[in-house]
C-alpha positions in Angstrom: -52.5 -101.0 -89.9 -56.0 -101.8 -90.7 -57.4 -101.0 -94.1 -60.1 -98.9 -92.5 -57.6 -96.6 -90.8 -55.7 -96.1 -94.1 -59.0 -95.0 -95.7 -59.8 -92.6 -92.9 -56.3 -91.1 -93.1 -56.6 -90.6 -96.9 -60.1 -89.1 -96.5 -58.8 -86.7 -93.9 -55.9 -85.6 -96.0 -58.2 -85.0 -99.0 -60.6 -83.0 -96.8 -57.7 -80.8 -95.5 -56.5 -80.2 -99.1 -60.0 -79.2 -100.3 -60.6 -77.0 -97.3 -57.3 -75.2 -97.8 -58.1 -74.7 -101.5 -61.6 -73.3 -100.8 -60.4 -71.1 -97.9 -57.4 -69.5 -99.6 -57.6 -65.6 -99.7 -58.3 -65.4 -103.5 -61.2 -67.9 -103.4 -61.6 -71.1 -105.4 -62.3 -69.3 -108.7 -59.6 -66.6 -108.6 -58.0 -65.6 -111.9 -54.5 -66.9 -112.3 -51.9 -64.3 -111.5 -50.0 -63.0 -114.6 -46.3 -62.5 -114.4 -45.2 -59.2 -116.0 -41.7 -58.4 -117.1 -39.8 -55.9 -115.0 -40.6 -52.5 -116.5 -37.2 -51.2 -115.4 -34.6 -53.6 -116.9 -31.2 -53.7 -115.2 -29.4 -51.9 -118.0 -27.3 -48.7 -117.5 -29.2 -45.5 -118.0 -28.3 -43.7 -121.2 -28.9 -40.0 -121.2 -30.8 -39.0 -124.4 -29.1 -36.5 -126.7 -30.2 -33.0 -125.7 -32.1 -31.1 -128.4 -29.6 -28.5 -129.5 -31.4 -27.5 -132.7 -33.9 -24.7 -133.1 -36.9 -25.2 -135.3 -36.8 -22.9 -138.3 -39.9 -20.7 -138.9 -42.6 -21.9 -141.3 -44.2 -25.3 -141.6 -42.0 -28.3 -141.0 -41.6 -30.5 -144.1 -38.8 -32.9 -142.8 -37.5 -34.1 -139.5 -35.3 -37.1 -138.9 -32.7 -38.3 -136.4 -30.9 -41.4 -137.5 -27.6 -43.0 -138.5 -26.0 -41.8 -141.8 -27.2 -44.9 -143.6 -30.8 -43.9 -143.1 -30.1 -40.7 -145.1 -28.7 -42.4 -148.2 -31.2 -42.0 -151.0 -33.4 -39.6 -148.9 -33.0 -36.6 -151.2 -32.5 -34.2 -148.3 -28.7 -34.8 -148.2 -26.8 -36.0 -151.3 -25.4 -39.5 -151.1 -21.8 -38.2 -151.6 -22.4 -35.7 -148.7 -23.7 -38.5 -146.4 -20.7 -40.7 -147.3 -18.3 -37.9 -146.8 -19.7 -37.2 -143.3 -19.6 -40.9 -142.4 -16.1 -41.3 -143.7 -15.1 -38.5 -141.4 -16.5 -39.9 -138.2 -20.2 -38.9 -138.2 -22.3 -41.6 -136.6 -25.6 -39.8 -136.1 -27.5 -37.1 -138.1 -30.4 -35.0 -137.0 -32.2 -32.6 -139.4 -35.2 -30.2 -139.5 -36.3 -28.5 -142.6 -39.1 -26.0 -143.1 -40.6 -24.2 -146.2 -42.8 -21.2 -146.6 -45.4 -20.5 -149.3 -42.9 -18.5 -151.5 -40.5 -21.5 -151.6 -37.9 -20.3 -149.1 -36.4 -23.4 -147.4 -34.6 -23.3 -144.1 -32.8 -26.1 -142.3 -30.8 -26.9 -139.3 -28.6 -30.0 -138.9 -26.6 -31.7 -136.2 -23.9 -34.2 -137.4 -22.6 -36.0 -134.3 -19.1 -37.5 -134.6 -17.8 -40.5 -132.6 -14.8 -38.5 -131.6 -13.2 -35.3 -133.0 -15.6 -33.5 -135.3 -13.0 -31.3 -136.9 -12.3 -33.7 -139.9 -16.1 -33.7 -140.7 -16.2 -29.9 -140.4 -13.2 -29.4 -142.7 -14.5 -32.0 -145.3 -18.0 -30.6 -145.5 -16.8 -27.0 -145.8 -14.3 -28.0 -148.4 -17.0 -29.8 -150.4 -19.1 -26.6 -150.6 -16.0 -24.5 -151.4 -15.2 -26.9 -154.3 -18.8 -26.5 -155.5 -18.3 -22.8 -156.0 -19.8 -21.5 -152.7 -17.9 -18.5 -151.5 -17.0 -17.9 -147.9 -19.1 -15.1 -146.5 -18.0 -13.0 -143.4 -20.2 -13.3 -140.4 -20.4 -11.8 -136.9 -20.1 -15.3 -135.4 -16.6 -16.6 -134.6 -16.2 -20.2 -135.6 -19.0 -20.1 -138.2 -18.0 -21.0 -141.8 -20.8 -19.5 -143.9 -20.7 -20.2 -147.6 -23.1 -18.9 -150.3 -23.8 -19.1 -154.0 -26.7 -17.0 -155.4 -29.6 -17.5 -152.9 -28.1 -20.7 -151.3 -26.5 -20.5 -147.9 -24.7 -23.2 -145.9 -23.1 -22.4 -142.6 -21.1 -24.9 -140.5 -19.6 -24.8 -137.1 -18.3 -27.1 -134.3 -19.5 -27.6 -130.8 -18.4 -30.6 -128.7 -18.5 -33.7 -130.8 -21.0 -32.1 -133.2 -20.9 -30.2 -136.5 -23.9 -28.0 -136.9 -25.3 -26.6 -140.1 -27.7 -23.8 -140.8 -28.9 -23.6 -144.4 -31.3 -21.7 -146.5 -32.3 -21.3 -150.1 -35.0 -19.6 -152.1 -36.2 -16.0 -152.7 -36.1 -14.8 -149.1 -33.1 -16.9 -147.9 -30.6 -14.0 -147.4 -32.6 -12.4 -144.6 -34.0 -15.6 -143.2 -30.6 -17.3 -142.9 -29.3 -14.4 -140.8 -32.2 -14.7 -138.3 -32.0 -18.5 -138.2 -28.2 -18.4 -137.7 -28.6 -16.0 -134.8 -31.2 -18.2 -133.1 -29.2 -21.4 -133.6 -26.0 -20.0 -132.3 -27.7 -18.5 -129.3 -28.9 -22.0 -128.4 -25.7 -23.8 -129.3 -22.7 -21.5 -129.6 -19.8 -22.3 -131.7 -16.5 -23.5 -130.2 -13.1 -22.4 -131.6 
């Protein structure tokens, strides 16, 4: 093959390459295409926990949904109470607390157990009983309502959860009744 024919072949190949580059649909100065991660990863869908707590009346002063460890040292639950719940199978805690101008504080809590919540319900009710809170009769089967002065703590079970309604302060007696009725209408007690 002659050197001239080799040069002609190389020039033609270069010309075809440049022509293809210029003629491409994006043009010669198109921005490089970015590769984006798949927005729907191939993981199984996990249904979020349904909101089974009412929001007590008055301005919200606290709301948190987390593992029991996040509540240690928080001041909204005592550390012995958090440890007692965790030791009895509670793996997730959700709480909402409100306070009015007079100082009446109302709260609702959901303590979710890994399996059977009965040990947690028994342990937390026993804790308040040992603290001098007396059992108070209610119109709600399955609700264990305890009180001491103007402090009320009611606990009941539903599914894998132990629910709490609580109130303390000057108007807590009437407020806890209304809050308990609303909470149990949304999430009724089981046995």
